[in-house]
N, C-alpha and C positions, 0 to 999 in steps of 0.2 A: 504494500500500500504506500502511496505517496503522501508524505506529511507536508512537504514544501517543495516548490519548484520555481526557479527564477533564472534570468539571464542578467549579465552585468558586463560592463565595459572592461576590456583588457588592453594591454599596450598595443600601439601601432594600429589603432582603429579597429581592432578585432573584438570579438565577444566570446564569453565563456558561459557555461551553464552550471548551476548548482542544484542538487536535489537531495532531499532527505527521505529515506524509505525504510520500511520495516516489513516483516512478515509475521504471520500468526504462529509460525513454527520455524525451526532452523532449516534452511534450504541452501544448497550450493548452486550458484548461477554460473553458467559458462561465460557470460558476458553481461555487463550492465552499462548502459549508455543513455544519452539524451539524443533522441532522433529529431530531425528537423525536415520539414517539407515546405517548398515554395508554393506560391499560389497556383502554379500549374502542375504540381505534383512532383517537382524535382527533388532529389535527395541531397540534403546539405547537412548530414549528421555531424555532430561535434566529434572531434577526434578524442581518443582516450578511453575507448571501451575497455573494460577490465573485468576479470573474474572476481566474484564476490560471494561471501557467505552472509546471508541475512538471517536475522533472528527477531525476537520481540523488541529488542533495543534498537533505536534509530541508528541507521548507517548513513553517513554523509558521503555523497559522490560529487566530485568536481571534475568537469570535463577539461579537455585541452581547449585552446583558443583557436578561432578561425575568423576570417573575414567573410562577409556576405555581400553579394551584389545588392543594389538598391531594390527594395521591395518589402512585402509583408510575408512573414513566415509563421507556421505553426510548429510547436515543439512539445515533446512529451517524453516521459521515461519509457524506455524499452529494455527488455532483458531476453536472454537466450537460455533456455533450459530444455533438456532432452532433444538437442539439435533443432529447436523450434523457437523462432523469434515471436515475442508477444509484447503488447503495449499496455500501458496503464493510464487511466484517467488521473488528473485532468489533462485536457489539451489546451495549451495557452498559445499566445501569439506575440510577436514583436515585429517592429518595423526597422529595417536597416536603410540608411540613406546618408545624408550629409552629417547627421548627428549619430554618434555611436551609442547614445543612450537608448536602450530598448524601451518600448511602450507595451507593458503587459496588458492582457485583457483578463477580465474576471473569469474564474472557473465557471463552466456551464452550470446553470441553476438547476437543471434536472439531475437526478441522482445518478452519479457515475457508477460504472460497474468495473472496479479494478479486478484484474485477473490475478489470483494468488499464485505466486511462483511455485508453491508447494503442490499444486494440483497435478496429479499424474495424467499422462496422455491417455485418452479413452480409446477403446476398441469398438467402433460402431458396428451395428449389425448390418447385414447385407440388404435388409429390407428398406433402408432409408438412406438418402445421400447426406449423411451427417458425420461430424467428427471434429476433433480439435484441429484447428488449422495447422498445417505443416508448412512452415515458411522456409524458403530457400534464399531469401534476401532480406533486406531491411524491412522492419515492420511498418504497419500502417496505423495511424491514430484512430481512435474510436469516439468521436464526439457524440453526445446524446442528441435526441431529436430537437431539443430546445436550444442547442448551441447555435451561436451566430453563424457558424459555418454550414449549417444544415439548410439545403435548398427548401423553399416553401412555395406553395401555389396560392393564388387568390382564394379568400374565404368564400367567395361566391360560386365556387366550382360545384358541379353536380354531386349529389349524394351517392354512396355506394349502391349498387344494384341489389334490390331486395332486402336491404338491411335498414330497418326502421330506426328513427332517432334524428336528433339534430346534430349535424356534423360540420366541421370546418376542415378543409383540406390542408394538410401540412407538408405533403410531398407529392410530386407527380413528374412523370416523364412521358410525353406523347410520342417521342421518337420521330419527330417531324423534320429533323435536320439531315445532314449528310454524313455525320459521324457520331460516335459515342460521346456523350457529355461527361468529360472527365471530372467535373465538379460533383457528379452524382454517383459515378460507377467506376469500379476497377474491372479490368477485362481478363483476370485470371484468378487463381485461388492462392492468395497470400504469396505473391511473388513480386519481383521488381517489374517496373513498367516494360512491357515487351517480352517478358520471360514466359517460356512454356513451363507449366507447373503440374504437379501431381493432382489427381482428383481428390475431392473431399473424402470419398469413401473407397476403401481398398477393394471393394467388390466391383468397382467400375472398370470398364475396358477401354477407357480413353483418357489421354492427357488433355490439358486445356491450354489453348494458345490464343492470344489476342488476334491472331490472323484469321480466326474463325468467328470473330465478332464484327458485325457491320450494321450500319443503319442506312436504309434506303426505302423509298416508296412508302414512307410513313410507318415503318416497322423496324424493330430490332430483329436481326437475324443471328441465330446461334446455330452454326452449321457443323454437322458431324460428317467427317469423311474418313475413309480408310487410308491411314498413313502411319505405319509403324513409327513410334516416337519413344525415345528413351529419356526418362527423367529420373534422377536419383538412383541410377543403377537398374531400374526396371523398365522394360520395353512394353508399351501399350500398343495394341494393333490399330487403334484409331486416335484421332485428335478432334477435339470439339470446342464449342464456345460456351463461356460462362461469364456472368457479370455479378458483382456484389457491391453493395453500398457500404461495406465496412470501411470505417474511417471517413465516410462522407455523411451518412445519416443512419440513425438507429432509433428505435421507438419502444416504449412500454405502453401496451394497450392501444386499441384503435381498430379501425376497419382497413383491411388490406385487400387490394383487388388488382387483377391483371386480366386483360383480354388476350387470349393466346390461341394460335393455330398450331396444334401439335402434329408431329408426323403420324402417319397412319399405316397400319398393316391390315388391309381389308377394312372391316368395320371396327377394328380394335385400335387402341392407342399403341403406337410403336415405341420401342426403346424405353427410356426412363426419363422423360422430360419432367422438370420439376420447377415449382415456384414455392419458395420456403423462406423462413427466417431462422436465424441462429444467434445464440448468445456468445459471449466471449469465453465462457468457461463451460464447455460441453461435457456432460449433459446437465450439470448443476443449474446453469442459467436457462436451460430449455432449448427446444427446437420445435418450431411450428411449421408443419408441412401443409401448406394450403392445397397444393396439388403435387402428386407424383404418380406418373404412369407406371403401374406395376402389373406385369403379365397381361397387358392389354386393357386394364381398367384404370379409371381415374380415382385415386385414393387420397386419403388425408390421415394425418397422425399428429400427436403431440408427444415428443420424447423429453424425458427428464429422469432424474434419479428414481422416480416412482414407477418408471416403465415407459411403454410406448403405445398406448391405446390408440385406436383409430378404426377406419373401415374404408370401403370402396363404394362409390355411388353406382346405382343401377343406371342403365341407359348408355348411350353412345356419346362420347365427348371427343371424337377425333374426326378428321376429314372436314373440318370447318372451324369457324371462329367460335370460341366459347369463353365465358367470363367466369373466373375462379376467384372467390373471395372468402374472407374469414373475419369474424368479429372476435377480437381477443379482449376480454375484460377480466377483472379479478375473479378467479375461481372457475372460469369456463372459456372455451373457444367454440364458436358455432360456425359451421362451414356452409357456404352458399355457392352452388354451381348454376350459372345462368339465372341468378336471382332467386333460386329455390333452395330452401334448407335441405341439405343432404346428410347432416350429421352434427353431433355435438359431443364434446369431451369435457368432463367436469372433474377429472382426477389428475393430480400431479401438475397442475397448471402453475407455472412460475411467473415472476414479476420483474425479472431483470431485463434491461433493454436488449433488443435484437436488431440485427441488420438484415437487409433484403438480399436474396439470391435467386437467380434464374439460371438454369443450366440444362443442356441437352445431353443427358448422360445415356450410357448403354451398359447393360448387365449381361454378360455371356450366359448366365443361368436362365435368362428369358429369351432364349434363341428363337422360340416359336413366333415371337412378335418383333424381333429386331430387324431393322431396315437401315442399310447404309448405302449411299449417303442419305442424309435427312436434314431438313431445315426446320427448326423450331422458330416460329415467328411471334413476336410480341407487339401488339398494337399500342398498349400503354401499361404503366404501373402507377397506381394511385394509393395514397394513404390518407385517412381521415382520423381525426380525434374529436372528442366532445369538447 
């Protein structure tokens, strides 16, 4: 946990960072540092990452010094454990320019979700695309939905389909541009910009590459192709597309909705297309699966330490555009497909913030409904809160 975090002037117009951190129990970190991102996502981490042992007593970390081009930057504490980079709230910012004095911004007012360094890496089940992120490069910050860096949409936007109540829209992407909006999305699973990464779930048969993510004709395209790809010493027979809002936007409670055209295998849903949310500390923080195509069906789940209850909707949800939504509130998640309630889960519901994920996955165990190549198209993603 972060007790304090600040930047200060150093000689020759440079800046350095200081953080005070502690853990709920003794844990050895492979590296501890303060990471920095520019407004366009560039990596400007402070030098001086070091191995550290944390305990209940506060540990002070001071980075090396470096200069920054003129601009505004976000910074946060990051650490490496079990060969995986992770980040901690809060996310702050400073401005570099003619003056070397940083201008900090307040800690986001929503409740942050620090990831405890002592949390072991989970082993997700093959039935759901979840897991603790496995990072191969520098980490990404995780501001909450009320952070000033979180994109928002006008409060006059339409309400979620079929979900009653008074809503205000807090996030949206209509994918009407010519490229992915980097202020809202990352185009791989916890990797550096442009990197090909491992999948979230070890049961998947594809790596993820930004080259398979595109925006055109008013839609996000997540393209799955057959192309053997080796990442982290493992070769996957396919490469596909994935986007996440981790480090850009995350939310506690609300209505989450996406209009999606999933790949089809006859009248069944092909492959493992998914629209889901995940917390920073899986499964403790929870995982909310709005949609995942499993064995040809459109299914929903909620995973936490209490288990992974869920079900699959009757009817056909492939071969055309369909709206997949969920209302997450204290103690329950209710699922809506094309505006009709298809299920509800009331056990094991968590309250930690989660970020958005869409991915066009494939599972070799579902060979009867697998189709390659396949394009998962997304018309929009919208989030509302009361």
